[in-house]
N, C-alpha and C positions, 0 to 999 in steps of 0.2 A: 465355660472358658477355662483353658489351661493356663496357669501362671508359672513362669520360670523365675526363680529367685537365685541370684548369683552371689556367692561370697568369695572374695579373693583373700588369700592368707599366706603368711610366711613366718614360720617360727613363733606362732602366737596361739598355741594349742588351747590354753585356758579360755581365751576370749572366743575362739572358734566354738568351743564346747557350749559356751553361754549362748552364742548366736543360734546354734542348732537347736538348743532347747526352746528358744523363742519361736523358731519356725514350727517346731512340733506342736506348740501351743495354739497355733492359728486354727480357727474353726472352719476354715475353707479347706476342703479335702483335695481338690484337683490342683495340687502344687507339685512342680518338679523342682528339686533342689540341686544346684550345681556348685561344687566347690572347686576352685582353681588354686592349687597350691604351688608356690614357687620353689618346689623341691626343698622343703623344710628339713632341718637336721635335728629338730627336737622330736617330741612324741606326737606331732600333728597327724601323721599317717595312721598311727594306732587309734587316735580319737576318731578319725574319719571312718575307719573300718568298723569300729565299734558302733557308730551311729548309723552307718549304712543299713544295718539290720533293722534299726528302729524306724527308718523311713519306708521299709517294706517295698522296695523296688522303685521308689519315687526319687532316688538320689543317684547322681553320678559325679565322678570327680576325675581330675588329672593332677599329676604331681610332676612338674618339670620346670626347668629354668625359664624365666620370662624376662622381658625388658622393662618391667615396672608395672604399676597398678593398672594403667590403661591398656597395656598389652594383655594383661591377665583378664581384664574385663572383656576385651574383644574376643578372647578365647572362649569365655563363658557364653557370650552372646551367640557365637558360632555353634556352640554345643546345644543351645536352647531350642526346644521344640514347642514351647508354649505360645499361646496367642498374645500374652502380655508378659513383658520382661522388666524386671527391676533388680536392684541389688540390696543386700542387707549386710551391714557392718556392725550393727549394734542392737538396739532394743526397740521392739514395737511398743506402742502406747498401750495396746490391749490385744486380746485374741481375735478381735473383729476387723482389724485393719485391712487385710487382704479381701475378705468378703465384702466390706464396704466399698473398696476400690472397684471390684468387679460389678457390684450393684450399680454404682453411679455411671460407670462406663457404658453398661448395657442400657441404662435408662436414657442417657444423653447422647449415645452414639458417638462418643469422642474417641480421639486417637491415643489418649493417655490420661493420667490422673496425678494429682499432687496434693499436698496438704501442708499443715504447719509442722514446725520442727523446733525442738529444744536441744541446745548444746548443754551438756551436763558436766559438772565437776563433782563426781560422786552422786549425791542426791540433790545437789545445789544447781539451780538453773543459772547458767552463765550468759547464754544468749537465747532469746525467744524470737524465732523467725515466723512472724505472722505473714503469710505469703499473699493471700488474696489473689486477684487476677491483675494483669497489667501487660506492659509491652517491653520487650528487650530494649527497644530504642529509647525508652524512658528510664532506663537503669534498673528495671524490674527483672527478676529471674526466679524460676522455681528452685526450691532446695533440692539438690540432686538426690540426697538419700531418700526423699519421699516420692521421687518421680518414677512412675512405671509407664512404659510406652508399649504400644502394640508392636508386634514383630515386624509388621509391614513398614513401620517408620524406619527401622534399621535397614530393611531391605531397600528402601527408597533413598535414604540419606547416607548410608554407609556406617562406618564404625568410628571409634574415637581416634584422634590423631596422636600417635605415640611419641611425637617429638615435643609434646608439651609435658612438663614434669608435674605441674600442679593444676592447671586450668583447662585440661582437655574436656572436662565435663561442661564448663562454661562455654567453650568454643562450640561444643556439640549443640547445646541449647540455642545458641545464637543461630547456628546453621539451620536448625529445623524450625525455629520460630520467627525468623526475620521476615519471612514473606506472609506470615499470619495465615498460612493454609492449614497448619496443624491445630486442631482443637483440643485443649486440655480441660478436663473437669477438675474442679477444686472442692476438696472436702475441708470445711472450715473448722478444723480441730487439730490438735497435735496428733501426728501419726507416728513419729519417730523421736526417741530420746537418744541423742548421739553424744558420745564422749568427746569433750573438748580437747583439742590438741592433735588433730589430724595433720596430714601433710601440709595443708594450706594455712593452718592456724597455730602451729606449734611454736612459732617465733616471729618476731617483727620482720626478720629477713625473709622468712617464707611468705608472710603476708604481702610484703613489697614485691617479691617475685611473682606472686599470684596476680597482683595488680598489673605488673608489666606484661605478663602473659595474657591477661584479660584484655588489655589495650591492643595487643597484637591480634587477638581473636576478632575484635571488632574491625580492625583494619583489613584483615584477611577476608572478612565476609562483606567488605565494602559498605560498612555502616557509617553513615555520616555523623559528624559531631562526636567523635569517639572520646575526646577529652571531657566534654560535658557529661557524657554517659558515665565515664570513670568517676567523676565527682559525685554525681547523683547516686551511683551504686555504692560508693564509699559512705555517703551519708545514710543510706538505707541500712548498711551494716552497723554503723554506729548506733542507730535507733534500736537495733536488736539487743544491744547490750543494755540500753536504758530500759527496754521493755522486758524485764526479767519476771514474767509471769506466764500463766497459761499452763503450768505443770499440773 
């Protein structure tokens, strides 16, 4: 099984270099790495060209203006030729993450895979997202940084909606999971360490905007009791801050 990993970036060369090192450490060999750069003005392109040699033909990239992170992700998905597609913006828990994902998908015949996630402030755990399995209609959702989906899912359900600024990933998960036809495997351990302070978590205003967009996503997908789901989902997020373990 070929795995396509996408990183979107803009003027963040140092972090991109760290991400590429993480991917090179993975013990799964059949990886296609895709970098979508928003036409950076720092030394991002120099770093990309330097690491292109280290990937030995397994890496491709574009550098052009985009309309935001979800537009960039869509470009990466359209470039992907792998059987399984995911994104990487930070740190894998260990070098076995991708191989473990492929193993469980092949054993269970699922459409995708996800696992637990820690949000980090340096080496300190800020949020521990123990995902388990559940239903979108009950306020549950997979952590997007850990979610890898088969290409056929994107072929069937389309791409991310670019008119969302923060919660297009949540809308997409509602879209593909609401009818419970897509089967996800779950790996019950931390797969990703993510830096706290991304687009949806870097301020109270961003978090509130994310909740507003999340409510919109439920309504657009004709999910009943959207307000109740908003409340349960918020409670689940608060529990993640209480549960600061699993690192």
